[in-house]
FIVO-554722 format. One line per field, with one value per residue (C-alpha): residue in one letter; x, y, z; residue number from 1; chain. Coordinates in steps of 0.5 Angstrom, whole numbers. Layout:
BEGIN
residu A | ...
X X | ...
Y Y | ...
Z Z | ...
num NUM | ...
chaine A | ...
% end
This chain:
BEGIN
residu X | X | X | X | X | X | X | X | X | X | X | X | X | X | X | X | X | X | X | X | X | X | X | X | X | X | X | X | X | X | X | X | X | X | X | X | X | X | X | X | X | X | X | X | X | X | X | X | X | X | X | X | X | X | X | X | X | X | X | X | X | X | X | X | X | X | X | X | X | X | X | X | X | X | X | X | X | X | X | X | X | X | X | X | X | X | X | X | X | X | X | X | X | X | X | X | X | X | X | X | X | X | X | X | X | X | X | X | X | X | X | X | X | X | X | X | X | X | X | X | X | X | X | X | X | X | X | X | X | X | X | X | X | X | X | X | X | X | X | X | X | X | X | X | X | X | X | X | X | X | X | X | X | X | X | X | X | X | X | X | X | X | X | X | X | X | X | X | X | X | X | X | X | X | X | X | X | X | X | X | X | X | X | X | X | X | X | X | X | X | X | X | X | X | X | X | X | X | X | X | X | X | X | X | X | X | X | X | X | X | X | X | X | X | X | X | X | X | X | X | X | X | X | X | X | X | X | X | X | X | X | X | X | X | X | X | X | X | X | X | X | X | X | X | X | X | X | X | X | X | X | X | X | X | X | X | X | X | X | X | X | X | X | X | X
X 180 | 176 | 170 | 165 | 163 | 162 | 155 | 158 | 161 | 168 | 168 | 175 | 173 | 177 | 176 | 179 | 184 | 181 | 175 | 169 | 165 | 170 | 168 | 164 | 156 | 157 | 163 | 159 | 153 | 157 | 160 | 152 | 150 | 157 | 157 | 165 | 169 | 177 | 181 | 188 | 187 | 194 | 191 | 184 | 181 | 176 | 171 | 170 | 167 | 161 | 156 | 157 | 151 | 150 | 153 | 158 | 164 | 170 | 177 | 183 | 188 | 194 | 198 | 195 | 199 | 196 | 194 | 190 | 187 | 185 | 182 | 177 | 175 | 174 | 171 | 165 | 164 | 163 | 158 | 154 | 156 | 158 | 165 | 168 | 176 | 177 | 183 | 186 | 186 | 184 | 186 | 189 | 195 | 201 | 196 | 196 | 189 | 192 | 195 | 188 | 184 | 189 | 187 | 180 | 179 | 183 | 178 | 172 | 170 | 166 | 170 | 169 | 172 | 170 | 175 | 177 | 179 | 187 | 191 | 194 | 187 | 185 | 192 | 191 | 184 | 186 | 192 | 187 | 193 | 192 | 196 | 195 | 197 | 195 | 202 | 206 | 205 | 200 | 202 | 202 | 206 | 205 | 211 | 215 | 222 | 225 | 227 | 226 | 222 | 226 | 223 | 224 | 230 | 228 | 223 | 226 | 224 | 230 | 228 | 221 | 223 | 226 | 220 | 218 | 211 | 207 | 209 | 205 | 210 | 208 | 212 | 218 | 217 | 222 | 228 | 227 | 234 | 234 | 227 | 230 | 237 | 233 | 229 | 235 | 238 | 232 | 234 | 228 | 230 | 231 | 224 | 220 | 213 | 212 | 206 | 207 | 201 | 200 | 194 | 190 | 183 | 183 | 182 | 190 | 191 | 197 | 199 | 205 | 207 | 214 | 219 | 224 | 230 | 225 | 223 | 227 | 226 | 219 | 219 | 223 | 218 | 215 | 208 | 209 | 212 | 207 | 201 | 205 | 204 | 209 | 206 | 211 | 208 | 213 | 207 | 205 | 211 | 209 | 204 | 201 | 195 | 187 | 184 | 182 | 176 | 172 | 176 | 171 | 174 | 174 | 169 | 167 | 161 | 157 | 159 | 161 | 166 | 169 | 175 | 176 | 175 | 181 | 183 | 185 | 185
Y 141 | 143 | 148 | 144 | 137 | 132 | 129 | 123 | 117 | 113 | 106 | 102 | 95 | 89 | 84 | 78 | 74 | 72 | 68 | 72 | 68 | 71 | 78 | 81 | 82 | 89 | 89 | 85 | 90 | 96 | 93 | 92 | 99 | 103 | 108 | 107 | 101 | 102 | 96 | 93 | 88 | 85 | 83 | 83 | 77 | 79 | 74 | 79 | 84 | 80 | 83 | 90 | 93 | 94 | 101 | 101 | 104 | 99 | 102 | 98 | 102 | 98 | 103 | 109 | 114 | 116 | 123 | 119 | 114 | 120 | 124 | 118 | 118 | 125 | 126 | 121 | 123 | 131 | 128 | 125 | 118 | 112 | 110 | 103 | 103 | 95 | 93 | 86 | 82 | 88 | 95 | 96 | 91 | 93 | 97 | 104 | 106 | 111 | 116 | 116 | 117 | 123 | 126 | 125 | 128 | 134 | 135 | 134 | 128 | 123 | 116 | 109 | 103 | 96 | 90 | 84 | 77 | 78 | 72 | 70 | 68 | 65 | 61 | 59 | 56 | 53 | 49 | 48 | 51 | 56 | 62 | 61 | 55 | 55 | 54 | 55 | 61 | 67 | 72 | 73 | 78 | 81 | 82 | 83 | 82 | 88 | 90 | 96 | 99 | 99 | 97 | 101 | 99 | 93 | 91 | 86 | 79 | 77 | 82 | 79 | 72 | 72 | 73 | 66 | 67 | 66 | 70 | 72 | 74 | 78 | 80 | 75 | 70 | 73 | 72 | 65 | 64 | 71 | 70 | 63 | 66 | 72 | 67 | 63 | 69 | 70 | 64 | 59 | 52 | 48 | 44 | 50 | 49 | 53 | 54 | 57 | 59 | 62 | 65 | 63 | 63 | 63 | 57 | 56 | 56 | 52 | 50 | 46 | 45 | 44 | 46 | 52 | 47 | 46 | 53 | 56 | 50 | 50 | 58 | 57 | 53 | 57 | 56 | 61 | 66 | 71 | 73 | 68 | 68 | 65 | 62 | 61 | 57 | 55 | 53 | 47 | 43 | 43 | 39 | 46 | 45 | 45 | 52 | 53 | 56 | 49 | 46 | 42 | 45 | 52 | 57 | 63 | 68 | 63 | 56 | 54 | 49 | 44 | 48 | 54 | 61 | 62 | 68 | 69 | 63
Z 57 | 51 | 53 | 49 | 49 | 44 | 43 | 41 | 45 | 44 | 47 | 48 | 47 | 49 | 43 | 48 | 45 | 38 | 39 | 38 | 43 | 48 | 47 | 53 | 52 | 53 | 48 | 43 | 43 | 42 | 36 | 33 | 34 | 33 | 27 | 26 | 29 | 29 | 29 | 29 | 23 | 24 | 31 | 31 | 27 | 21 | 25 | 31 | 26 | 23 | 28 | 26 | 23 | 16 | 14 | 20 | 17 | 19 | 19 | 20 | 24 | 23 | 18 | 22 | 26 | 33 | 30 | 24 | 29 | 33 | 28 | 26 | 33 | 34 | 28 | 29 | 36 | 34 | 29 | 34 | 33 | 37 | 35 | 38 | 38 | 38 | 42 | 42 | 49 | 54 | 52 | 59 | 58 | 53 | 49 | 46 | 50 | 55 | 50 | 46 | 52 | 53 | 47 | 47 | 54 | 52 | 47 | 51 | 48 | 52 | 52 | 57 | 57 | 56 | 59 | 55 | 56 | 56 | 52 | 59 | 62 | 55 | 55 | 62 | 61 | 55 | 58 | 64 | 69 | 75 | 76 | 84 | 88 | 95 | 99 | 93 | 88 | 90 | 85 | 78 | 74 | 67 | 64 | 57 | 54 | 53 | 46 | 41 | 47 | 53 | 60 | 66 | 71 | 76 | 71 | 67 | 66 | 71 | 76 | 76 | 76 | 83 | 86 | 85 | 83 | 76 | 70 | 64 | 59 | 52 | 46 | 47 | 41 | 37 | 42 | 45 | 47 | 51 | 54 | 57 | 59 | 63 | 67 | 69 | 71 | 75 | 79 | 76 | 76 | 69 | 71 | 72 | 68 | 62 | 57 | 50 | 47 | 40 | 37 | 43 | 42 | 35 | 30 | 29 | 36 | 38 | 45 | 48 | 55 | 58 | 62 | 62 | 59 | 53 | 53 | 47 | 43 | 43 | 42 | 36 | 32 | 26 | 29 | 35 | 31 | 33 | 38 | 43 | 50 | 55 | 62 | 67 | 73 | 78 | 83 | 78 | 80 | 87 | 91 | 94 | 98 | 97 | 98 | 106 | 104 | 102 | 108 | 113 | 119 | 116 | 119 | 115 | 114 | 111 | 114 | 121 | 121 | 125 | 128 | 130 | 126 | 122 | 118 | 111 | 106
num 1 | 2 | 3 | 4 | 5 | 6 | 7 | 8 | 9 | 10 | 11 | 12 | 13 | 14 | 15 | 16 | 17 | 18 | 19 | 20 | 21 | 22 | 23 | 24 | 25 | 26 | 27 | 28 | 29 | 30 | 31 | 32 | 33 | 34 | 35 | 36 | 37 | 38 | 39 | 40 | 41 | 42 | 43 | 44 | 45 | 46 | 47 | 48 | 49 | 50 | 51 | 52 | 53 | 54 | 55 | 56 | 57 | 58 | 59 | 60 | 61 | 62 | 63 | 64 | 65 | 66 | 67 | 68 | 69 | 70 | 71 | 72 | 73 | 74 | 75 | 76 | 77 | 78 | 79 | 80 | 81 | 82 | 83 | 84 | 85 | 86 | 87 | 88 | 89 | 90 | 91 | 92 | 93 | 94 | 95 | 96 | 97 | 98 | 99 | 100 | 101 | 102 | 103 | 104 | 105 | 106 | 107 | 108 | 109 | 110 | 111 | 112 | 113 | 114 | 115 | 116 | 117 | 118 | 119 | 120 | 121 | 122 | 123 | 124 | 125 | 126 | 127 | 128 | 129 | 130 | 131 | 132 | 133 | 134 | 135 | 136 | 137 | 138 | 139 | 140 | 141 | 142 | 143 | 144 | 145 | 146 | 147 | 148 | 149 | 150 | 151 | 152 | 153 | 154 | 155 | 156 | 157 | 158 | 159 | 160 | 161 | 162 | 163 | 164 | 165 | 166 | 167 | 168 | 169 | 170 | 171 | 172 | 173 | 174 | 175 | 176 | 177 | 178 | 179 | 180 | 181 | 182 | 183 | 184 | 185 | 186 | 187 | 188 | 189 | 190 | 191 | 192 | 193 | 194 | 195 | 196 | 197 | 198 | 199 | 200 | 201 | 202 | 203 | 204 | 205 | 206 | 207 | 208 | 209 | 210 | 211 | 212 | 213 | 214 | 215 | 216 | 217 | 218 | 219 | 220 | 221 | 222 | 223 | 224 | 225 | 226 | 227 | 228 | 229 | 230 | 231 | 232 | 233 | 234 | 235 | 236 | 237 | 238 | 239 | 240 | 241 | 242 | 243 | 244 | 245 | 246 | 247 | 248 | 249 | 250 | 251 | 252 | 253 | 254 | 255 | 256 | 257 | 258 | 259 | 260 | 261 | 262 | 263 | 264 | 265
chaine A | A | A | A | A | A | A | A | A | A | A | A | A | A | A | A | A | A | A | A | A | A | A | A | A | A | A | A | A | A | A | A | A | A | A | A | A | A | A | A | A | A | A | A | A | A | A | A | A | A | A | A | A | A | A | A | A | A | A | A | A | A | A | A | A | A | A | A | A | A | A | A | A | A | A | A | A | A | A | A | A | A | A | A | A | A | A | A | A | A | A | A | A | A | A | A | A | A | A | A | A | A | A | A | A | A | A | A | A | A | A | A | A | A | A | A | A | A | A | A | A | A | A | A | A | A | A | A | A | A | A | A | A | A | A | A | A | A | A | A | A | A | A | A | A | A | A | A | A | A | A | A | A | A | A | A | A | A | A | A | A | A | A | A | A | A | A | A | A | A | A | A | A | A | A | A | A | A | A | A | A | A | A | A | A | A | A | A | A | A | A | A | A | A | A | A | A | A | A | A | A | A | A | A | A | A | A | A | A | A | A | A | A | A | A | A | A | A | A | A | A | A | A | A | A | A | A | A | A | A | A | A | A | A | A | A | A | A | A | A | A | A | A | A | A | A | A | A | A | A | A | A | A | A | A | A | A | A | A | A | A | A | A | A | A
% end
């Protein structure tokens, strides 16, 4: 850790899925007063930057290395400025925030994180589906297809599919046949409901519902080439049951029900 501490501040801000209205109020306020905004132009739409103040330095990080992005952020902080590192979605999920924070911490540069809306939640909202269904699916797994960057042993899509919970699969549009094969290898039936969402939250959003048997065909469409997320929703095909929280016979700290007190939901 550096013996000195920078006078400025670096903020990691989740941009959300691309809709400028889905960034948090705190994130939008930081963009409006930042001296430097470092963003991934290949992922963050230009509309996200419209609230930047006049005179702010806007820098696309798409072609930069980790060392180059760090130099920009640290330079701003040591100059006493406010820097925003704008990440698509939420910075904690399949992002490069961790290694950037390590470098900042080592230099004594103050930094903090503002969460963003993940594309998984934006896709579920756009499709009007729920990841959790009482009595059917009570867990959600974020995963990605193994590729140029391997995944650890036991964390492949097929391993998670065996759990029977809902899944949000990132970075899989480039190999639709392999994704479908992984889900089948995990034991999911052909009629398992899926949602495929491309550029969710943006004007060119594409959304299609289907089942596992259709997944490879849907993903092969050109409109799903980039920024596509796949939702696997086994609970959508099951009747499930209403949440016990609102049942008339369910008692809790705010209501006396008509039946005996019950634990859980």
